Every structure is written in structure tokens, then in C-alpha cells.
C-alpha positions in Angstrom: 19.3 -169.9 -69.7 16.7 -166.9 -69.4 17.3 -163.8 -71.1 17.7 -160.6 -69.7 15.8 -157.5 -70.4 17.9 -155.0 -72.3 19.1 -152.4 -69.9 18.1 -148.9 -70.6 21.1 -146.0 -71.0 20.4 -143.1 -69.1 19.2 -140.0 -71.4 22.4 -137.4 -71.0 20.5 -135.6 -73.8 17.5 -134.7 -72.0 19.6 -134.3 -68.3 21.7 -131.6 -70.1 18.9 -129.6 -71.4 16.9 -130.1 -68.2 20.0 -128.3 -66.7 20.0 -125.7 -69.2 16.7 -124.6 -69.3 17.1 -124.5 -65.1 14.0 -127.0 -64.9 13.1 -129.1 -61.6 11.7 -132.8 -62.4 8.6 -131.6 -61.1 8.6 -128.2 -62.9 9.2 -130.1 -66.0 6.3 -132.4 -65.4 3.9 -129.6 -64.7 5.1 -127.9 -68.1 4.1 -131.2 -69.9 1.0 -131.4 -68.5 -0.2 -127.5 -69.0 1.0 -127.7 -72.6 -0.8 -131.3 -72.9 -4.2 -129.3 -71.6 -3.8 -126.5 -74.1 -4.1 -129.5 -77.0 -7.1 -131.3 -74.9 -4.8 -133.6 -73.6 -5.0 -135.1 -69.8 -1.4 -136.1 -69.3 -0.8 -136.2 -65.1 2.8 -136.4 -65.2 5.0 -136.0 -62.1 8.7 -135.9 -61.0 8.5 -139.7 -60.6 7.9 -139.4 -64.8 10.7 -137.6 -65.6 12.9 -139.3 -63.5 11.9 -142.6 -65.3 12.7 -140.6 -68.8 16.3 -139.6 -67.5 16.7 -143.4 -66.8 16.1 -144.0 -70.4 12.5 -144.7 -70.4 10.7 -143.5 -73.7 7.6 -141.8 -73.3 4.8 -142.7 -75.8 2.7 -141.3 -78.1 2.3 -137.2 -78.4 4.6 -136.8 -75.4 7.9 -136.5 -76.9 7.1 -133.9 -78.9 5.2 -132.0 -76.1 8.4 -132.2 -74.1 10.2 -130.7 -77.2 7.7 -128.0 -77.3 8.3 -127.4 -73.7 11.9 -126.7 -74.2 11.7 -125.0 -77.4 9.7 -122.2 -75.7 12.1 -122.2 -72.6 15.2 -122.2 -74.6 14.1 -120.0 -77.5 15.3 -122.3 -80.2 13.7 -125.0 -82.3 14.2 -128.5 -80.6 12.8 -131.8 -81.7 12.2 -134.9 -79.8 15.4 -136.5 -81.3 17.3 -133.8 -79.7 16.2 -134.6 -76.5 17.2 -138.2 -77.2 13.3 -139.1 -77.4 11.8 -141.4 -80.1 10.1 -139.4 -82.5 6.6 -139.1 -83.3 3.9 -137.6 -85.3 1.5 -135.9 -82.7 -2.1 -135.9 -82.9 -2.0 -132.0 -82.5 0.8 -131.5 -85.2 -0.1 -128.2 -87.4 -1.4 -126.6 -84.2 1.8 -124.8 -83.6 2.3 -121.0 -84.4 5.5 -121.1 -85.8 8.1 -118.5 -84.6 9.6 -117.5 -87.9 8.3 -117.7 -91.5 10.3 -120.2 -92.4 9.3 -122.6 -89.9 5.6 -121.8 -90.9 6.7 -122.8 -94.3 7.7 -126.2 -92.9 4.8 -126.9 -90.8 2.1 -126.0 -93.6 4.2 -127.8 -96.2 4.2 -130.7 -94.2 0.4 -130.6 -93.6 -0.1 -130.4 -97.3 2.3 -133.4 -98.0 0.3 -135.4 -95.3 -3.0 -134.4 -96.5 -2.2 -135.0 -100.2 -1.1 -138.9 -99.8 -3.2 -141.7 -98.3 -3.0 -140.5 -94.6 -6.8 -141.3 -93.8 -5.7 -140.8 -90.3 -4.9 -137.1 -90.6 -8.9 -136.2 -91.5 -10.3 -138.3 -88.5 -8.3 -136.2 -85.9 -10.6 -134.7 -83.4 -11.0 -131.2 -82.9 -9.5 -129.3 -79.9 -10.8 -126.3 -78.6 -8.0 -125.6 -76.2 -6.0 -125.9 -79.4 -7.7 -122.3 -80.2 -6.2 -120.6 -77.2 -2.3 -120.3 -77.9 -2.4 -119.3 -81.8 -4.7 -116.5 -81.3 -3.4 -115.3 -78.5 -0.1 -115.7 -80.4 -1.1 -113.7 -83.6 -2.8 -111.0 -81.1 0.1 -109.9 -79.4 2.7 -110.8 -82.2 4.8 -108.2 -83.9 4.8 -108.1 -88.1 7.9 -110.3 -89.3 11.1 -108.5 -90.1 12.1 -109.8 -93.1 10.3 -112.5 -95.5 12.2 -112.3 -98.6 14.3 -115.2 -99.6 17.2 -116.2 -101.8 18.2 -112.1 -102.3 21.7 -111.9 -103.9 23.1 -108.4 -105.0 23.1 -108.3 -108.6 26.1 -109.7 -110.5 27.7 -106.9 -112.5 28.0 -107.8 -116.4 31.4 -107.7 -117.8 31.7 -106.4 -121.3 35.1 -106.1 -122.5 36.1 -104.0 -125.1 37.8 -106.7 -127.3 37.2 -110.4 -127.9 37.5 -112.6 -125.2 39.9 -115.5 -126.2 38.0 -117.4 -123.8 34.9 -117.3 -125.5 35.6 -118.2 -129.0 33.6 -116.3 -131.8 31.6 -113.9 -129.5 32.1 -110.4 -129.4 30.6 -110.0 -125.8 30.6 -111.8 -123.0 26.8 -112.8 -121.4 25.3 -115.7 -119.6 21.9 -116.8 -121.5 19.2 -116.6 -118.8 16.8 -119.5 -118.9 13.8 -119.8 -117.0 12.5 -123.5 -116.6 9.3 -125.0 -117.4 9.0 -126.6 -114.3 8.9 -125.0 -111.2 11.7 -125.6 -108.6 13.0 -124.4 -105.3 15.1 -121.7 -105.8 13.4 -120.4 -108.8 12.2 -116.7 -108.6 8.9 -116.0 -108.2 6.9 -113.0 -110.0 4.1 -111.1 -109.4 2.2 -113.2 -112.3 3.0 -116.0 -110.4 1.3 -114.6 -107.5 -1.6 -113.3 -109.3 -2.2 -116.9 -110.6 -2.4 -118.2 -106.9 -5.4 -115.4 -106.4 -6.9 -116.7 -109.6 -6.9 -120.2 -108.5 -8.1 -119.3 -105.1 -10.8 -117.7 -106.8 -11.8 -120.7 -109.0 -11.7 -123.2 -105.8 -14.2 -120.9 -103.9 -16.6 -121.1 -106.4 -16.5 -124.6 -107.0 -16.9 -125.0 -102.9 -19.7 -122.5 -103.1 -21.8 -124.2 -105.6 -21.0 -128.1 -105.3 -19.4 -128.1 -101.3 -15.9 -128.5 -100.0 -15.3 -132.3 -101.3 -15.8 -131.4 -105.0 -12.1 -130.4 -105.2 -10.3 -130.3 -102.0 -7.8 -133.0 -102.8 -6.9 -130.8 -106.1 -6.7 -127.9 -103.8 -4.4 -129.6 -101.4 -2.0 -131.2 -104.2 -1.9 -127.5 -106.0 -0.9 -126.2 -102.8 1.8 -128.9 -102.5 3.5 -128.7 -106.0 2.8 -125.2 -106.8 2.5 -123.0 -103.7 5.4 -124.5 -101.5 7.9 -124.3 -104.5 6.9 -120.9 -104.9 7.6 -120.2 -101.0 10.8 -122.2 -101.2 11.9 -120.2 -104.1 13.3 -116.7 -104.5 11.7 -113.1 -104.1 12.1 -109.7 -102.8 10.2 -108.5 -99.7 7.2 -107.0 -101.5 6.6 -109.8 -103.7 7.4 -112.2 -100.4 4.5 -110.2 -98.6 2.0 -110.6 -101.6 3.3 -114.3 -102.0 2.4 -115.4 -98.5 -0.7 -113.6 -98.4 -2.0 -115.5 -101.5 -0.8 -118.9 -99.8 -2.4 -118.0 -96.7 -5.9 -117.3 -98.6 -5.6 -121.0 -100.4 -4.6 -122.4 -96.6 -7.9 -121.1 -95.4 -9.6 -122.6 -98.1 -8.1 -125.7 -97.8 -9.6 -125.6 -93.8 -12.6 -124.3 -95.0 -13.0 -127.5 -97.6 -11.8 -129.8 -94.8 -14.4 -128.5 -92.3 -17.3 -129.1 -94.9 -16.5 -132.4 -95.0 -16.4 -132.4 -91.0 -12.7 -133.3 -91.2 -12.6 -130.9 -87.9 -9.4 -131.4 -86.7 -7.3 -130.9 -89.9 -9.5 -128.0 -90.8 -8.6 -126.3 -87.5 -5.0 -126.9 -88.4 -5.1 -125.2 -91.5 -6.8 -122.4 -90.2 -4.1 -122.1 -87.5 -1.2 -122.5 -90.3 -3.1 -119.7 -92.7 -3.4 -117.3 -89.4 0.7 -117.8 -89.2 1.2 -117.1 -93.2 -1.0 -114.3 -92.8 0.9 -112.6 -90.3 4.3 -113.3 -92.5 2.1 -111.3 -95.2 1.6 -108.4 -93.0 -1.9 -108.6 -93.5 -3.6 -108.4 -89.9 -7.1 -107.8 -91.5 -6.8 -111.1 -93.1 -5.6 -112.6 -89.8 -9.3 -111.3 -88.5 -10.6 -113.2 -91.2 -9.2 -116.4 -90.2 -10.1 -116.0 -86.9 -13.8 -115.1 -88.0 -13.7 -118.4 -90.0 -12.3 -120.2 -87.1 -15.3 -118.8 -85.0 -17.7 -120.2 -87.6 -16.5 -123.7 -87.0 -16.7 -123.6 -83.3 -20.0 -122.4 -83.6 -21.0 -125.2 -85.6 -19.6 -127.5 -83.2 -21.2 -125.9 -80.4 -18.5 -124.2 -78.9 -20.0 -121.0 -78.0 -17.6 -119.5 -75.7 -14.8 -119.9 -78.0 -16.4 -118.7 -80.8 -17.4 -115.5 -78.7 -13.9 -115.3 -77.9 -12.2 -116.0 -81.5 -14.3 -113.1 -82.9 -13.4 -111.0 -79.9 -9.6 -111.4 -80.9 -10.4 -110.6 -84.4 -12.2 -107.1 -83.5 -9.1 -106.5 -81.2 -6.5 -107.4 -83.8 -7.7 -105.5 -86.5 -8.9 -102.3 -84.7 -11.9 -100.0 -84.9 -10.4 -98.2 -88.3 -11.6 -101.2 -90.0 -13.9 -100.7 -93.2 -17.8 -100.7 -91.8 -18.0 -104.1 -93.8 -15.7 -105.6 -91.9 -17.1 -104.4 -88.8 -20.3 -105.7 -89.8 -18.9 -109.3 -90.4 -17.2 -109.0 -86.8 -20.2 -108.4 -85.0 -22.5 -110.9 -86.9 -19.8 -113.6 -86.1 -19.7 -112.9 -82.5 -23.7 -112.9 -82.3 -23.7 -116.3 -83.8 -21.4 -117.4 -80.7 -23.8 -115.7 -78.1 -26.7 -117.0 -80.0 -25.4 -120.7 -79.4 -24.8 -119.6 -75.9 -28.4 -118.6 -75.3 -27.3 -115.2 -74.4 -30.2 -112.9 -76.2 -29.3 -109.7 -75.1 -25.6 -109.8 -76.1 -26.6 -111.7 -79.3 -29.0 -108.5 -80.3 -26.6 -106.1 -79.2 -23.9 -107.5 -81.9 -26.7 -107.8 -84.4 -27.8 -104.1 -83.7 -24.0 -103.4 -84.2 -23.4 -105.3 -87.4 -26.7 -103.7 -89.1 -25.6 -99.9 -88.3 -22.1 -100.9 -89.8 -23.2 -102.3 -92.5 -25.7 -99.4 -93.2 -22.5 -96.9 -92.9 -20.9 -98.6 -95.8 -20.5 -96.6 -98.8 -20.2 -97.8 -102.7 -17.0 -96.2 -102.7 -15.4 -97.7 -99.6 -12.2 -99.9 -100.0 -13.2 -103.3 -98.9 -10.8 -106.5 -98.8 -11.7 -109.0 -101.2 -12.7 -111.5 -98.4 -15.3 -109.2 -97.1 -16.9 -108.2 -100.1 -19.6 -111.0 -99.9 -20.9 -110.0 -96.6 -24.0 -108.1 -97.9 -27.7 -107.4 -96.8 -28.4 -111.3 -97.8 -25.4 -112.7 -95.5 -26.4 -110.2 -92.7 -29.8 -112.0 -92.9 -28.9 -115.3 -92.9 -26.8 -114.5 -90.0 -29.8 -113.3 -88.1 -31.9 -116.3 -89.4 -29.4 -118.5 -87.7 -29.2 -116.6 -84.3 -32.7 -116.4 -84.0 -33.3 -120.0 -84.7 -30.6 -121.0 -82.1 -32.3 -118.7 -79.7 -35.7 -120.6 -80.5 -37.1 -117.0 -81.7 -38.5 -118.9 -84.7 -40.8 -115.9 -85.8 -37.9 -113.6 -86.6 -35.8 -116.6 -87.7 -38.4 -117.1 -90.5 -38.5 -113.3 -91.5 -34.7 -113.4 -91.8 -34.5 -116.8 -93.5 -36.9 -115.7 -96.4 -35.1 -112.1 -96.5 -31.6 -114.0 -97.1 -33.2 -116.5 -99.7 -35.0 -113.6 -101.4 -31.7 -111.7 -101.7 -28.8 -114.5 -101.9 -27.3 -115.2 -105.4 -27.8 -118.8 -107.1 -24.0 -119.2 -106.9 -23.9 -119.4 -103.3 -26.0 -122.9 -103.2 -24.7 -124.1 -100.1 -25.4 -121.0 -98.3 -28.9 -121.2 -99.7 -29.3 -124.8 -98.5 -28.5 -123.7 -95.1 -31.0 -120.7 -95.0 -33.5 -123.0 -96.4 -33.5 -125.5 -93.6 -33.2 -122.8 -91.1 -36.7 -121.5 -92.7 -38.1 -125.0 -92.6 -37.3 -125.4 -89.0 -38.9 -122.0 -87.9 -41.8 -123.3 -90.1 -42.4 -126.6 -88.3 -41.7 -124.9 -84.8 -44.5 -122.2 -85.9 -46.8 -125.4 -86.6 -47.1 -124.8 -90.3 -45.8 -128.7 -91.0 -46.9 -128.9 -94.9 -44.5 -125.6 -95.6 -41.6 -127.1 -93.3 -41.9 -130.5 -95.2 -42.1 -129.0 -98.4 -39.0 -126.8 -97.8 -36.8 -129.4 -96.1 -37.4 -131.6 -99.1 -36.1 -129.3 -101.5 -32.9 -129.0 -99.1 -32.4 -132.6 -99.1 -32.5 -132.7 -103.1 -29.9 -130.0 -103.0 -27.9 -131.8 -100.5 -28.1 -134.9 -102.6 -26.1 -132.9 -105.1 -23.2 -131.7 -103.0 -20.3 -133.3 -101.6 -20.7 -131.2 -98.2 -21.3 -132.9 -94.9 -22.2 -129.9 -93.4 -25.5 -130.0 -95.8 -26.5 -133.4 -95.1 -25.9 -132.7 -91.5 -28.3 -129.7 -91.9 -30.8 -131.8 -93.1 -30.6 -134.6 -90.5 -30.8 -132.2 -88.1 -34.4 -131.1 -89.3 -35.1 -134.8 -89.6 -34.8 -135.2 -86.0 -37.0 -132.4 -85.4 -39.8 -134.1 -87.6 -39.4 -137.4 -85.5 -42.3 -136.4 -83.2 -44.5 -135.8 -86.5 -43.7 -139.1 -87.9 -47.3 -140.2 -88.5 -48.3 -137.0 -90.1 -48.9 -137.1 -94.2 -46.6 -134.6 -94.8 -43.6 -136.0 -92.8 -44.7 -139.4 -94.8 -44.8 -137.3 -98.2 -41.2 -136.0 -97.1 -39.6 -139.3 -96.4 -41.0 -140.7 -99.5 -39.4 -137.8 -101.5 -36.3 -138.5 -99.9 -36.0 -142.1 -100.3 -36.5 -141.6 -103.7 -33.2 -139.7 -104.0 -31.4 -143.1 -103.3 
């Protein structure tokens, strides 16, 4: 006797939500396709696809989560795939959502930390999605500050001080409840200003390690710190002012987790961290720091060759922070936009941005109030950006001039940045026909890269080596290859 295939059960949950949302089958399919495009997915569903889902067929892959997101946006409440009667899945774009509330933001980012700190190697293989930049940057730009972030605040309980002995409390003249502070932090525990200061100090430590040794050196320790220390704080008890500072400190650490992920070439993961850092910055009420996160996202887009997206992100950051930003911040904003134009080969637009950056930096004064994240942007950093721009525009004499200036001014602690500048200078020298100098500079950079855990550093050196290929039989190039081979 042959077995019949199991009969599908009509999906009444999905049918009810379609009716509530007022969707036609074709309209739902169209919205799922549009949302898929935002995340770089070419889905091509139609009304027949929706009919099959209503009859009980389960869509595969990321589609259940996309359908749930379509209904979430339409109905204004968070819905999961299970709420729609669909099989849950772990969508490849999870983490690109710009949360509706601070509480939802904590849920999303803490899930990201937990997955990243475990043995989820596939998380580091997720591809970067240019289309995934559109919605978060737009939502940040038009979004309003969260009305409230305080958590677990209760009105104070009056302390009862009876005039005489309380018979319920033997041998005690006063009735009081001793307060204890656990040595191990757990959800619900009160967060203090000292706790937030500790987060800031830890961020400074990890930032210094990243500059000197590359993102791969202590990235996992940073992610575990976020999971085991920052998450319990976010789920603790705090007032409005402390809560804003807490979200700001965690935004900074989360952006740094994204930056170190970017440096090890985990670009899709980095993108997700940046989006969540942007949302946490909104919860902190720190518009300026949100612009800094967008500049970080723009830098990643430049590195990956997405010039148009890089320019757009830099411009959104400029709109978001406004013309009243300190001159140093304005210099940063314009310099990063210039990098995007240079990738696109737009020399005039690039030059205009660099002029604005120079003028803004010249206008800065020692007494200006500058955010901590903008303080490292100085003449050395501007020269670095100018060198990169001129290299990308194939203006090699200017590239060499600015790269040399950046190396002269850059502090030794910024080892990876110095390596990048050295490769830009080597590339310019090669293009100018100075093969001996180019190979000597390239060999120094290769030695530095070998001492770091930075995929970007290695890629800079490999790109230089690709440029050396036409000269592979020249003595300086053979010497270069011998020196690099000796590094092991």
C-alpha cells in the first residue's frame, strides 16, 4: 500500500493577518520582494506564491522573517515568523533591523553578541549588503529621540522607623532592610555612573589594541565583554540620565566590535554591528555620535568599492549633525565624503570636499569642545585621507606628498594607519617610476602586516604586490619578494 504525502493544513494565522493588514495576495508578494531588494535579495514572489503559503506551504530560507517584517511595518507591532504560522529561521540579514524601541534594540544587539561570541563561524561569512544601508540610515535621519530609556525605576519605599521595639523583629531597636550589592552583575541590578565610566575605559583599551595590533587581536574578548558585562547592564535598573550615558557607552563598544570585524574582513557582520551601534546612539540621544557611526559605515563602503553608498552615508551624517557641529567634526565629514568621490573617480567633487575639510580644520581652536571620537582627527589624519584620495584618482605626485606628510605627523601608536600610508606612498612611488623606493617601502609594510592580525593590512600589501607584477623580473622586485618570503 503506497503512503500518501501528508496533507497541508491551511495557514489561518497568515490569512487573518492578511485580512487585518488589508493586503491582496499580489500586494503582499510585492512588499516581500521590495523588502528583499533592500537586503540584496532577488526573490520574485507573486500572488500564486502567497496562495501556496495560505494553503500551508512553508517558504524557505529568509522569507518567513521577511514576511514577518512586512507585517510588522504595516501593523506597527513586532510580529515573528511563528506569529504568522511560518517556520522560524535565522535570516542572513538579521541584525540589519533598525529597532522601533530601545528595548527591541537591546534584544537585537544582545542576540548578535551571543551568536558572535559562540561557535557561529557562519556569522563571519555573511556578505556585505549595500542595499542594507538604505533603511537604517534613513530611519536614523528622520527618527526622533526616544522619549524614555529609564528601566526598572520604582518609587522609593519609605523606611519605617517605629518609636518603640517592634515585636516582629527581636532585639532590634529599628526596622531596616540591609542593602546588598552582589559581586556578580545580573539583570535587574542598578547601574551606576561608575559602571558607565568602566565601559568607557574598556573601550579606550580595546581601541588602543586595535590601532596597534589589528582588529583580530582582541575582537573576541571585546564581544564576550559586551555579552557578559554590557548586556546585564542594559537589562538592569537605571534612571533617565544614567540610561542615556549607558546606551552611549554601549553604542561606542558596539561600533568598535563592528570596526574590528571589518578589519578581519567579516564585512557582513561588521555592517550589522554598525547598524545596531547607530540605533543605540539614537537611544543615547547622541546625534553627533550617530553621525560618526555613519562615517564608519562610509569608510567600510569605500574599502569595498561602493563609492556611491559611501558618499550618501557621509551626506546623511552631515544632515543629521547639522551645520553647528564643531570644525573638527565638519572636517571629518567632508574628508570621508571625499574618499567616496575619489573611488568614483569624481575629481572635482573630491577636491571640493577636501578644500572644505582643510578650511574646517584650520578653523578649529584649542579651546573648542570636541567629542572624544573626533579628537584623533588632526593634520596627520587629513593628510592620510588626502593621500588615499589622490591615489584613487591616480594623481600620484600629490598622493606621495600627502602620504609622506601623514607619516611624518602620525603618532607611532597608530601602527596600522601608518602601514596604510606607507603602502599608499609605495604605490605612488611605483607609479612615478621610483621602483627601488617603492619596493623598500612595500617591504617595510609587509613586515608590519606580518606582526598584526588585520586582514585589511594584508590586503593593502597584496594590492601593492599586484601592482608590482609587471616588474616581476626587475632586481628590486626580486629583492622585495625574498624579504617578504623570509617573513614566513
